[in-house]
C-alpha positions as CSV (number, residue, x, y, z in Angstrom):
1,M,13.4,-18.9,4.4
2,H,16.8,-17.3,4.5
3,K,17.8,-19.0,1.3
4,F,14.5,-18.0,-0.3
5,N,15.2,-14.4,0.5
6,I,18.6,-14.5,-1.0
7,V,17.3,-16.0,-4.2
8,F,14.4,-13.6,-4.3
9,M,16.3,-10.4,-3.7
10,R,19.2,-11.4,-6.1
11,N,16.8,-12.0,-8.9
12,Y,14.5,-9.1,-8.1
13,L,17.3,-6.5,-8.0
14,L,18.9,-8.0,-11.1
15,H,15.7,-7.5,-13.0
16,L,15.0,-4.1,-11.4
17,K,18.4,-2.7,-12.5
18,S,18.2,-4.1,-16.0
19,K,17.9,-1.8,-19.0
20,S,15.0,-3.9,-20.4
21,F,12.9,-3.3,-17.3
22,I,13.6,0.5,-17.4
23,A,12.6,0.6,-21.0
24,L,9.5,-1.5,-20.2
25,L,8.6,0.9,-17.4
26,V,9.2,4.2,-19.3
27,T,7.8,3.3,-22.7
28,P,4.1,3.2,-21.7
29,I,4.4,6.4,-19.7
30,V,6.0,8.2,-22.6
31,S,3.3,6.8,-25.0
32,V,0.5,8.0,-22.7
33,L,2.2,11.5,-22.3
34,I,2.5,11.9,-26.0
35,S,-1.1,10.7,-26.6
36,A,-2.4,13.1,-23.8
37,G,-0.4,16.0,-25.3
38,I,-1.8,15.4,-28.8
39,G,-5.3,15.0,-27.3
40,G,-5.0,18.2,-25.3
41,L,-3.9,20.1,-28.4
42,V,-6.8,18.8,-30.4
43,A,-9.3,19.5,-27.6
44,S,-8.0,23.0,-27.1
45,S,-8.1,23.7,-30.8
46,T,-11.8,22.6,-31.0
47,S,-12.9,23.9,-27.7
48,N,-14.3,27.1,-29.3
49,F,-16.8,25.0,-31.1
50,D,-18.2,23.2,-28.1
51,N,-19.2,26.1,-25.8
52,Y,-22.2,25.9,-23.5
53,Q,-25.0,28.0,-25.2
54,V,-28.4,29.1,-23.9
55,A,-31.0,31.6,-25.1
56,V,-32.6,34.3,-23.1
57,V,-36.2,35.5,-24.0
58,G,-38.6,37.8,-22.3
59,D,-37.3,40.9,-20.3
60,S,-34.9,42.7,-22.6
61,N,-33.2,44.6,-19.8
62,V,-32.3,41.4,-17.9
63,K,-31.1,39.9,-21.2
64,S,-28.8,42.8,-22.1
65,E,-27.2,42.8,-18.6
66,L,-26.7,39.0,-18.7
67,V,-25.2,39.1,-22.2
68,S,-22.7,41.7,-20.9
69,K,-21.5,39.3,-18.3
70,D,-21.8,35.9,-20.1
71,K,-21.5,36.8,-23.7
72,D,-19.9,33.5,-24.7
73,S,-22.7,31.5,-23.1
74,I,-25.7,33.4,-24.6
75,D,-27.1,32.9,-28.1
76,T,-28.2,36.5,-28.8
77,S,-29.8,35.5,-32.2
78,I,-32.8,33.9,-30.6
79,K,-35.5,36.4,-29.8
80,S,-38.6,34.4,-29.0
81,E,-39.6,31.4,-26.9
82,S,-41.0,29.5,-29.9
83,T,-37.6,29.8,-31.7
84,A,-35.8,28.8,-28.5
85,K,-37.9,25.6,-28.3
86,K,-37.2,24.7,-31.9
87,E,-33.4,25.2,-31.4
88,L,-33.4,23.2,-28.2
89,K,-35.1,20.3,-30.0
90,K,-32.4,20.4,-32.7
91,D,-29.7,20.4,-29.9
92,N,-28.4,23.7,-31.3
93,I,-28.6,25.2,-27.8
94,D,-28.4,23.6,-24.3
95,G,-31.5,25.4,-23.1
96,Y,-33.3,28.7,-22.8
97,I,-34.2,31.1,-20.0
98,K,-37.5,32.9,-20.0
99,V,-37.6,36.0,-17.8
100,S,-41.0,37.6,-17.1
101,K,-42.6,39.9,-14.5
102,E,-46.0,39.4,-12.9
103,N,-47.6,41.3,-10.0
104,N,-44.3,43.1,-9.2
105,Q,-42.4,39.8,-9.1
106,Y,-39.8,38.6,-11.5
107,K,-40.2,35.0,-12.6
108,I,-37.4,32.9,-14.2
109,N,-38.1,29.6,-16.0
110,F,-35.2,27.6,-17.4
111,V,-35.8,24.7,-19.8
112,G,-32.8,22.7,-21.0
113,S,-31.2,19.3,-21.8
114,S,-28.8,19.8,-18.9
115,S,-28.6,21.9,-15.8
116,L,-28.1,25.6,-16.2
117,D,-24.4,26.6,-16.1
118,S,-23.5,27.6,-12.5
119,D,-21.8,30.9,-13.6
120,V,-24.7,31.9,-15.8
121,K,-27.2,31.1,-13.0
122,T,-25.2,33.1,-10.5
123,D,-25.1,36.2,-12.7
124,L,-28.7,35.8,-13.7
125,L,-29.9,35.7,-10.1
126,A,-27.7,38.6,-9.1
127,I,-29.3,40.7,-11.9
128,V,-32.8,39.7,-11.2
129,N,-32.4,40.0,-7.4
130,Q,-31.3,43.6,-7.8
131,K,-34.2,44.5,-10.1
132,Q,-36.6,42.7,-7.7
133,A,-35.2,44.7,-4.8
134,D,-35.7,48.0,-6.7
135,I,-39.4,47.0,-7.3
136,N,-39.8,46.1,-3.6
137,V,-38.5,49.5,-2.5
138,K,-40.7,51.4,-4.9
139,T,-43.8,49.5,-3.8
140,S,-43.0,49.8,-0.1
141,N,-44.0,52.8,2.2
142,V,-42.4,51.5,5.3
143,T,-45.5,49.9,6.7
144,S,-45.6,46.4,8.2
145,E,-47.2,45.0,5.1
146,Q,-44.8,46.7,2.8
147,Y,-41.9,45.4,4.8
148,K,-43.1,42.0,3.9
149,Q,-43.1,43.1,0.3
150,L,-39.4,43.8,0.6
151,S,-38.7,40.2,1.3
152,V,-40.3,39.0,-1.9
153,K,-37.8,37.0,-4.0
154,P,-37.8,36.2,-7.7
155,S,-39.2,32.8,-8.6
156,F,-36.7,30.4,-10.3
157,K,-38.0,27.3,-12.0
158,S,-35.8,24.8,-13.7
159,S,-37.0,21.9,-15.9
160,V,-34.3,19.5,-17.0
161,T,-35.3,16.9,-19.5
162,D,-34.4,13.2,-19.4
163,K,-31.5,13.9,-21.7
164,E,-29.2,14.6,-18.6
165,K,-30.2,11.2,-17.1
166,K,-29.5,9.6,-20.4
167,Q,-26.1,11.4,-20.6
168,K,-25.2,9.9,-17.2
169,S,-26.4,6.5,-18.4
170,D,-24.3,6.8,-21.6
171,Q,-21.2,7.8,-19.6
172,T,-21.7,4.7,-17.4
173,S,-22.0,2.5,-20.4
174,N,-19.0,4.0,-22.1
175,A,-17.0,3.7,-18.9
176,N,-17.9,0.0,-18.6
177,T,-16.9,-0.7,-22.2
178,A,-13.7,1.3,-21.9
179,S,-12.7,-0.4,-18.7
180,I,-13.3,-3.9,-20.2
181,Y,-11.0,-3.1,-23.1
182,V,-8.3,-1.6,-20.9
183,L,-8.4,-4.7,-18.6
184,I,-8.3,-7.1,-21.6
185,F,-5.3,-5.3,-23.1
186,I,-3.5,-5.0,-19.8
187,S,-4.0,-8.7,-19.2
188,Y,-2.8,-9.6,-22.7
189,F,0.3,-7.4,-23.1
190,F,1.7,-7.6,-19.6
191,T,1.0,-11.3,-19.4
192,L,3.0,-11.9,-22.6
193,I,5.8,-9.6,-21.5
194,Y,6.3,-11.1,-18.0
195,A,5.8,-14.7,-19.3
196,S,8.7,-14.0,-21.8
197,I,10.8,-12.6,-19.0
198,M,10.1,-15.6,-16.8
199,S,10.8,-18.2,-19.4
200,T,14.0,-16.5,-20.5
201,T,15.2,-16.2,-16.9
202,I,14.7,-19.9,-16.3
203,A,16.2,-20.9,-19.6
204,K,19.4,-19.0,-19.1
205,E,20.6,-21.6,-16.6
206,K,19.9,-24.5,-18.9
207,G,22.9,-26.3,-20.4
208,T,25.3,-24.9,-17.8
209,K,26.9,-26.3,-14.6
210,I,25.4,-23.6,-12.5
211,S,22.1,-25.5,-12.0
212,E,24.0,-28.5,-10.5
213,V,26.0,-26.2,-8.2
214,I,22.8,-24.3,-7.1
215,F,20.8,-27.5,-6.4
216,S,23.6,-28.8,-4.2
217,S,23.0,-26.0,-1.7
218,V,19.4,-24.9,-2.3
219,S,16.4,-27.1,-2.7
220,P,14.7,-26.9,-6.1
221,S,11.4,-25.8,-4.6
222,T,13.0,-22.9,-2.8
223,Y,15.0,-21.8,-5.8
224,F,12.0,-22.0,-8.1
225,S,9.8,-20.1,-5.7
226,G,12.4,-17.4,-5.2
227,K,12.8,-16.8,-9.0
228,V,9.1,-16.8,-9.6
229,G,8.5,-14.5,-6.6
230,A,11.1,-12.1,-8.0
231,V,9.3,-11.7,-11.3
232,I,5.9,-11.3,-9.6
233,A,7.4,-8.6,-7.3
234,L,8.8,-6.9,-10.4
235,M,5.4,-6.8,-12.0
236,A,3.8,-5.5,-8.8
237,T,6.5,-2.8,-8.7
238,Q,5.6,-1.6,-12.2
239,M,1.8,-1.6,-11.3
240,V,2.4,0.4,-8.1
241,I,4.6,3.0,-10.1
242,Y,1.9,3.3,-12.7
243,S,-0.9,3.7,-10.1
244,G,1.1,6.4,-8.3
245,A,1.9,8.2,-11.5
246,G,-1.8,8.1,-12.5
247,V,-3.0,9.6,-9.1
248,L,-0.3,12.3,-9.2
249,A,-1.2,13.2,-12.8
250,Y,-4.8,13.5,-11.9
251,F,-4.2,16.0,-9.1
252,I,-1.7,18.0,-11.1
253,L,-4.0,18.2,-14.2
254,N,-7.0,19.0,-11.9
255,M,-5.3,22.3,-11.0
256,Y,-5.7,23.5,-14.6
257,P,-9.2,24.9,-15.5
258,F,-9.3,23.2,-18.9
259,F,-8.7,19.7,-17.4
260,N,-10.8,20.5,-14.3
261,S,-13.8,21.2,-16.5
262,I,-13.3,17.9,-18.3
263,F,-13.0,16.0,-15.1
264,T,-16.2,17.7,-13.8
265,S,-18.3,17.1,-16.9
266,Q,-17.1,13.5,-17.2
267,H,-17.3,12.7,-13.5
268,V,-19.6,9.8,-13.9
269,L,-17.5,8.3,-16.6
270,I,-14.2,8.7,-14.7
271,S,-15.5,7.4,-11.4
272,T,-17.1,4.4,-13.0
273,F,-14.0,3.6,-15.0
274,V,-11.7,3.9,-12.0
275,G,-14.2,1.8,-9.9
276,N,-14.1,-0.9,-12.5
277,I,-10.4,-1.1,-12.6
278,F,-9.5,-0.8,-8.9
279,S,-11.8,-3.5,-7.7
280,I,-11.9,-7.3,-7.6
281,N,-11.1,-7.1,-11.4
282,L,-7.6,-6.0,-10.6
283,L,-7.1,-9.1,-8.5
284,F,-8.1,-11.2,-11.5
285,I,-5.5,-9.4,-13.5
286,L,-2.8,-10.0,-10.9
287,V,-3.8,-13.7,-10.5
288,G,-3.7,-14.1,-14.2
289,F,-0.2,-12.7,-14.3
290,V,0.9,-15.2,-11.6
291,I,-0.6,-18.1,-13.5
292,S,1.2,-17.1,-16.7
293,I,4.5,-16.6,-14.9
294,V,4.3,-20.0,-13.3
295,L,3.4,-21.7,-16.6
296,A,6.2,-19.7,-18.4
297,A,8.7,-20.9,-15.8
298,I,7.6,-24.5,-16.6
299,C,8.0,-23.8,-20.4
300,G,11.5,-22.2,-19.8
301,S,12.7,-25.2,-17.8
302,L,11.7,-27.5,-20.7
303,S,13.8,-25.6,-23.3
304,A,17.2,-27.1,-24.2
305,N,18.9,-23.7,-23.8
306,V,18.1,-20.0,-23.7
307,E,17.8,-19.8,-27.5
308,G,15.0,-22.3,-27.3
309,A,13.0,-20.4,-24.6
310,A,10.8,-18.7,-27.2
311,K,10.0,-22.0,-28.9
312,S,9.2,-23.7,-25.6
313,S,6.9,-20.9,-24.6
314,Q,4.8,-21.1,-27.9
315,P,2.0,-23.2,-26.4
316,L,1.5,-20.7,-23.6
317,V,1.7,-17.7,-26.0
318,F,-0.9,-19.3,-28.3
319,L,-3.1,-20.1,-25.4
320,I,-3.0,-16.4,-24.2
321,L,-3.6,-15.1,-27.7
322,F,-6.6,-17.5,-28.1
323,I,-8.1,-16.2,-24.8
324,F,-7.4,-12.6,-25.8
325,V,-9.2,-12.9,-29.1
326,L,-12.0,-15.0,-27.6
327,S,-12.7,-12.4,-24.9
328,F,-13.7,-9.7,-27.4
329,N,-16.8,-11.8,-28.3
330,F,-18.1,-11.3,-24.7
331,V,-17.6,-7.6,-24.3
332,N,-21.2,-6.9,-25.4
333,G,-23.4,-7.4,-22.3
334,G,-25.8,-9.7,-24.2
335,F,-23.0,-12.3,-24.8
336,S,-21.5,-12.0,-21.3
337,D,-23.9,-14.6,-19.9
338,S,-23.5,-17.2,-22.6
339,I,-22.8,-20.8,-21.4
340,F,-19.2,-20.6,-22.7
341,S,-18.6,-17.4,-20.9
342,Q,-20.0,-18.8,-17.7
343,V,-17.9,-21.9,-17.8
344,G,-14.8,-20.1,-19.0
345,S,-15.0,-17.6,-16.2
346,Y,-14.2,-20.3,-13.7
347,I,-11.3,-21.8,-15.6
348,P,-7.9,-20.5,-14.4
349,L,-6.2,-18.0,-16.8
350,F,-9.5,-17.9,-18.8
351,S,-11.2,-16.4,-15.7
352,S,-8.6,-13.5,-15.6
353,F,-10.1,-12.3,-18.9
354,L,-13.7,-13.4,-18.8
355,M,-14.8,-13.0,-15.2
356,P,-14.0,-9.2,-15.1
357,I,-16.1,-8.8,-18.3
358,R,-19.1,-10.6,-16.7
359,L,-18.7,-8.6,-13.4
360,I,-18.6,-5.2,-15.2
361,N,-21.6,-6.2,-17.4
362,H,-23.5,-7.4,-14.3
363,A,-23.7,-10.9,-15.7
364,A,-22.0,-12.2,-12.5
365,N,-22.2,-11.1,-8.9
366,L,-19.4,-10.6,-6.4
367,F,-19.9,-14.0,-4.8
368,E,-19.3,-15.7,-8.2
369,G,-16.2,-13.6,-8.7
370,I,-14.8,-14.6,-5.3
371,I,-15.4,-18.3,-6.1
372,S,-13.6,-17.9,-9.5
373,L,-10.8,-16.1,-7.8
374,L,-10.3,-18.8,-5.1
375,I,-10.3,-21.5,-7.9
376,A,-7.5,-19.6,-9.7
377,I,-5.5,-19.2,-6.5
378,A,-5.9,-22.9,-5.7
379,F,-4.7,-23.7,-9.2
380,I,-1.6,-21.6,-8.6
381,A,-0.8,-23.3,-5.3
382,F,-1.3,-26.8,-6.9
383,V,0.8,-26.2,-10.0
384,T,3.6,-24.5,-8.0
385,Y,3.7,-27.3,-5.5
386,K,3.7,-30.1,-8.1
387,F,6.2,-28.4,-10.4
388,S,8.7,-27.4,-7.7
389,N,9.0,-31.1,-6.9
390,V,10.2,-31.9,-10.5
391,Y,11.9,-28.6,-11.2
392,K,15.4,-30.1,-10.7
393,L,14.6,-32.9,-13.2
394,F,13.4,-30.4,-15.8
395,M,16.4,-28.1,-15.4
396,L,19.0,-30.8,-15.6
397,N,17.4,-32.4,-18.7
398,S,18.8,-30.9,-21.9
399,E,17.4,-33.4,-24.4
400,E,16.2,-31.9,-27.7
401,G,12.8,-32.7,-29.2
402,S,9.1,-31.7,-29.1
403,F,7.5,-30.0,-26.1
404,F,5.8,-33.2,-24.8
405,K,8.9,-35.3,-25.6
406,R,11.0,-33.2,-23.3
407,I,8.4,-33.5,-20.5
408,K,8.4,-37.3,-20.9
409,S,12.2,-37.4,-20.9
410,A,12.5,-35.3,-17.8
411,L,10.0,-37.4,-15.9
412,N,11.6,-40.7,-17.0
413,N,14.9,-39.6,-15.4
414,K,13.1,-39.2,-12.1
């Protein structure tokens, strides 16, 4: 265990301090910040065209007072209820408020495609409550019955159409689709990046005397496990940094009214998206990384030298590219339950792309996901154990030739 720790820490710190890792860590963050900045500028420049708008019909005194407080939210051009209904159907307004008075009681009826804005509602009730209080006082002569009259409150009725429910459903659907694409791209790009790092790291020691010296003091399985573990830890470090940066950015941005309003209005989308990412789906991504790293280590050990690492890794790269392209065919919920998707979601490495898609689209349940995950973990354990036993043979073999010829040559020297 002591030798494993030495190999692990040496390789981990070597990668962590490298300029390539710093560039790999910083580049996505800078890209996101630039994209967010551009998006913020575009959103702020168009925000004036996306204001919440309602109409007020009925009592003109209430309308004038409400307009004085919430001018930006009131469409003053609409004068009648019939016009308001037409504009609501055309989605030109978010709703309309009808204010009437009957038997010395104010009545408010709101009809809209979404709930009445909280600020408008607060101001409206404050105005009407005051007017209702004035009526109550005028109609009261300080008798017991008239005291009861003082307690009469205005009636507020709100009718929200199914559009708000549909908006929530649309947000959930959009969040599911977005999270699937994010998971696919994370799997693809980071798998390729860390597979390249792993194969190059292993191949650097090919064709040198260092391997013979190392294997004279450390068992091949310990050395192999330490190097692979270091790259896995490096990947985990990057994921933790990104997760922490994301949480910190959320709380900082949430302090600004502009972003707070976006987070509030898109709460269903954001919560669904985050829930899809930070779930069992994330475990599939991590397991996929580990599988690709182990396979990349095998490819790296089969190269004749460090220059041949890229060529030796081509079979793995093409396999990952094939799975990446294939996975887009199953993003649509209707294809997530096809026979190929069902079978592929249980095949190691394929499952890292396909099973999250099926889980998000509800084409597979949690139990099926756990079974697929256990199969992938068992595959990792099996391949790591088998390869660690022949790692020394692969590393000391420097024969040129095709991919399969080098495997045969290494095994013949056993």
